[in-house]
C-alpha positions in Angstrom: -78.6 -18.6 -92.6 -81.2 -16.0 -91.9 -80.2 -15.9 -88.2 -76.6 -15.3 -89.1 -77.5 -12.4 -91.4 -79.6 -10.8 -88.7 -76.8 -11.1 -86.1 -74.3 -9.6 -88.5 -76.6 -6.7 -89.2 -77.1 -6.0 -85.4 -73.3 -6.0 -84.8 -72.8 -3.5 -87.6 -75.5 -1.3 -86.3 -74.1 -1.3 -82.7 -70.6 -0.5 -84.0 -72.0 2.7 -85.5 -74.2 3.7 -82.5 -71.7 3.0 -79.7 -68.5 5.2 -79.7 -65.2 3.5 -79.1 -64.0 3.5 -75.5 -61.0 5.9 -75.2 -57.8 4.4 -74.1 -57.1 5.1 -70.4 -53.9 7.0 -69.6 -51.1 5.1 -68.0 -51.0 5.8 -64.2 -47.6 6.9 -62.8 -45.7 4.4 -60.7 -45.8 4.7 -56.9 -42.1 6.0 -56.7 -43.0 8.7 -59.2 -46.1 9.7 -57.2 -44.0 9.9 -54.0 -41.4 12.1 -55.7 -44.2 14.7 -56.3 -45.1 14.9 -52.6 -44.0 18.1 -50.9 -41.6 16.2 -48.6 -38.8 13.7 -49.5 -40.4 10.3 -49.1 -42.9 8.6 -46.8 -40.4 8.3 -44.0 -38.9 11.8 -44.5 -39.2 14.9 -42.4 -42.5 16.8 -42.9 -42.5 20.6 -42.6 -45.5 22.8 -42.8 -45.8 26.6 -42.9 -49.2 28.1 -42.1 -50.7 24.6 -42.6 -49.3 24.0 -46.0 -46.6 21.4 -46.8 -43.2 22.7 -47.9 -41.2 20.8 -50.4 -37.7 20.5 -49.0 -34.5 20.5 -51.1 -32.6 18.5 -48.5 -33.7 16.5 -45.4 -33.7 18.5 -42.1 -31.5 17.0 -39.4 -30.5 17.3 -35.8 -27.2 18.5 -34.5 -27.4 17.4 -30.9 -30.9 18.5 -29.9 -31.0 21.3 -32.4 -33.2 20.9 -35.5 -31.6 22.4 -38.7 -33.8 23.4 -41.6 -33.1 24.9 -45.1 -32.8 28.7 -44.7 -33.9 29.7 -48.2 -36.9 27.3 -48.7 -38.4 28.1 -45.3 -37.8 31.8 -45.4 -39.4 32.0 -48.8 -42.4 30.0 -47.6 -42.7 32.6 -44.8 -42.9 35.3 -47.4 -39.2 36.5 -47.5 -36.7 37.0 -50.2 -33.2 35.4 -49.9 -30.1 36.6 -51.7 -26.9 34.5 -51.4 -23.5 36.4 -51.6 -20.9 33.8 -52.8 -18.0 36.2 -52.1 -19.1 36.7 -48.4 -20.6 33.2 -48.0 -23.6 34.8 -46.4 -27.3 35.2 -47.1 -29.4 38.3 -46.8 -33.1 37.7 -45.9 -35.7 40.4 -46.3 -39.4 40.4 -45.3 -41.8 43.1 -44.2 -40.3 44.4 -40.9 -37.4 42.0 -41.0 -33.8 42.1 -42.2 -31.4 39.2 -41.5 -27.8 38.6 -42.2 -26.8 34.9 -42.1 -23.0 34.2 -42.4 -22.0 30.6 -43.2 -19.9 28.9 -40.5 -20.5 31.6 -37.8 -21.9 30.9 -34.4 -24.4 33.7 -34.8 -26.8 35.4 -37.2 -28.3 38.9 -37.0 -32.0 39.8 -37.3 -33.1 43.4 -37.0 -29.9 44.3 -35.3 -30.3 41.5 -32.7 -27.5 38.9 -32.5 -28.9 35.4 -32.1 -26.6 32.6 -30.9 -26.1 29.5 -33.2 -23.9 27.2 -31.1 -23.4 24.7 -33.9 -22.8 27.4 -36.4 -24.7 28.1 -39.7 -24.1 25.0 -41.7 -24.3 23.6 -45.3 -25.9 20.4 -46.3 -25.5 19.4 -50.0 -24.8 23.0 -50.8 -28.0 24.2 -48.9 -27.6 26.7 -46.1 -29.1 25.3 -42.9 -30.0 27.1 -39.7 -31.7 26.1 -36.4 -35.5 26.0 -36.8 -35.9 27.7 -33.4 -33.7 30.6 -34.3 -35.4 31.2 -37.6 -38.8 31.1 -36.0 -37.6 33.6 -33.4 -36.4 36.0 -36.2 -39.7 35.8 -38.1 -41.8 35.9 -34.9 -43.3 32.6 -35.9 -44.6 29.9 -33.6 -42.7 26.6 -33.9 -44.1 23.2 -33.0 -42.1 20.0 -33.3 -43.8 16.6 -32.6 -42.4 14.3 -29.9 -40.8 12.0 -32.5 -39.0 15.0 -34.0 -40.2 14.0 -37.5 -42.6 16.9 -38.2 -42.4 20.6 -37.6 -45.0 23.3 -38.0 -44.4 27.0 -38.4 -47.2 29.4 -37.9 -46.3 32.9 -39.1 -47.2 36.2 -37.5 -47.2 39.8 -38.5 -44.6 40.8 -35.8 -41.0 39.7 -36.5 -38.3 40.0 -33.8 -38.1 43.2 -31.9 -35.3 45.4 -33.3 -32.1 45.6 -31.3 -32.4 49.4 -30.7 -35.6 48.7 -28.8 -34.3 45.5 -27.1 -30.8 46.2 -25.8 -30.1 48.8 -23.1 -27.4 51.1 -24.7 -25.5 51.6 -21.5 -25.5 47.8 -20.7 -24.3 47.0 -24.2 -21.6 49.7 -24.1 -20.0 48.5 -20.8 -20.5 44.8 -21.5 -18.9 44.9 -24.9 -16.0 47.0 -23.6 -15.2 44.6 -20.7 -15.5 41.6 -23.0 -13.0 43.2 -25.4 -10.6 44.2 -22.6 -10.7 40.8 -20.8 -11.3 38.4 -23.8 -10.6 40.2 -27.0 -8.3 37.5 -28.2 -10.4 34.6 -26.8 -12.6 32.3 -28.9 -16.2 33.5 -29.4 -17.5 31.1 -26.8 -15.0 32.6 -24.3 -16.1 36.1 -25.1 -19.8 35.2 -24.3 -18.6 33.4 -21.1 -17.0 36.7 -19.8 -20.3 38.4 -20.5 -22.1 35.7 -18.6 -19.9 36.3 -15.5 -20.7 40.0 -15.4 -24.5 39.4 -15.9 -24.5 36.6 -13.4 -23.0 39.0 -10.8 -25.7 41.6 -11.7 -28.3 38.9 -10.9 -26.7 37.6 -7.7 -27.1 39.0 -4.2 -24.0 40.4 -2.8 -22.9 42.1 -6.1 -23.9 45.5 -7.5 -27.1 45.7 -9.5 -25.9 47.1 -12.9 -23.3 46.1 -15.4 -21.3 49.3 -14.9 -21.2 49.0 -11.2 -20.2 45.3 -11.3 -17.2 46.2 -13.6 -16.0 49.1 -11.4 -16.8 47.3 -8.1 -13.8 47.3 -5.7 -15.4 46.8 -2.3 -13.4 43.5 -2.0 -10.6 44.7 -4.1 -10.4 45.4 -7.9 -12.6 42.8 -9.6 -11.8 43.7 -13.3 -8.4 45.3 -13.7 -9.2 46.9 -17.2 -11.7 49.2 -15.4 -8.7 50.8 -13.6 -6.0 50.4 -16.1 -7.9 52.3 -18.8 -8.2 49.5 -21.3 -11.9 49.4 -20.6 -12.3 52.4 -22.8 -10.8 50.9 -25.9 -13.2 50.4 -28.8 -14.5 46.8 -28.9 -14.4 44.7 -32.0 -17.6 43.7 -33.8 -17.2 40.1 -32.4 -17.1 41.5 -28.9 -20.2 43.5 -29.5 -21.9 40.4 -30.9 -20.9 38.4 -27.8 -22.3 41.1 -25.5 -25.6 41.1 -27.4 -25.8 37.3 -27.2 -25.2 37.4 -23.4 -27.9 40.1 -23.1 -30.2 37.8 -25.1 -30.0 35.5 -22.1 -27.7 32.9 -23.7 -25.6 31.2 -21.0 -22.5 29.2 -21.8 -21.1 29.1 -18.3 -24.0 28.4 -15.9 -23.6 30.2 -12.5 -20.0 31.4 -13.2 -19.1 34.4 -11.0 -15.3 34.4 -11.4 -12.7 33.7 -14.1 -9.0 33.8 -14.2 -6.3 33.4 -16.8 -5.3 29.8 -17.1 -1.7 30.8 -16.3 -2.7 32.1 -12.8 -5.7 29.9 -12.1 -3.9 27.5 -9.7 -3.0 30.3 -7.4 -5.9 32.7 -7.7 -8.4 33.3 -4.9 -11.3 31.7 -6.8 -9.5 28.4 -7.3 -9.2 28.0 -3.5 -12.6 29.2 -2.5 -15.0 28.7 -5.4 -16.1 25.6 -7.4 -14.4 25.0 -10.7 -16.9 25.1 -13.7 -14.9 24.9 -16.9 -12.0 26.1 -19.0 -12.5 28.0 -22.2 -9.6 29.2 -24.3 -7.1 30.7 -21.8 -9.6 31.4 -19.0 -10.8 29.2 -16.2 -14.3 29.8 -14.8 -15.5 29.3 -11.2 -18.9 29.5 -9.6 
């Protein structure tokens, strides 16, 4: 009886001296924890900017070999502001030393007056504007690394965005190239406009042809090469699309490798090039030869 009384007294004393153990909070489930990661899931694409993970609104994807990433999310991670114009279906991107215009569905975007080629077009994925990672990195002057598996991309920003167009393009080259593109391919698809620009620049770079854009256009040593140069239509004001195509060609983008001649499809079978030069491709209403 005495022992029982002593034990009861000890228990009561300990309950006063020892505080109650607080109840542990409930840990979130594994799916909930994964949803808070800065990328969509364990098997999802991982994108870092300046070493930090970027939480992506949609999964990046490949169109052919081109990696597409979200324009707004990545641009903002690089320190830019992005404004979407629903009436124009375009985005305006602004950062120190950089102004971009990104129109949805077009095969180009502009950055500091430069025209950058987007072969697959500016796209939408679940309502999110997507652009090629390489093109966006070029505009921002950022270094881009993509691992061999294509599942992780790293962007390292710099303080030097893309060189402005006024410092990059030679005004005389741009003038003549845009004018001959308009005169020869003003009604052709955008790809066909770039292709005509390629032919002119390929000639400039090839032995046996003159060394400047203007001289190539007006060359007549073996007969008139570009009839608009002598019909007067070369002097007509080019459209904005023709100027953009000329800029893209001057950026070094090549859509008809090694093409030196082209002919309207209606006359291609009987033209000199079809009998003496290798066929390359047909774009719109033009056939191109090497």
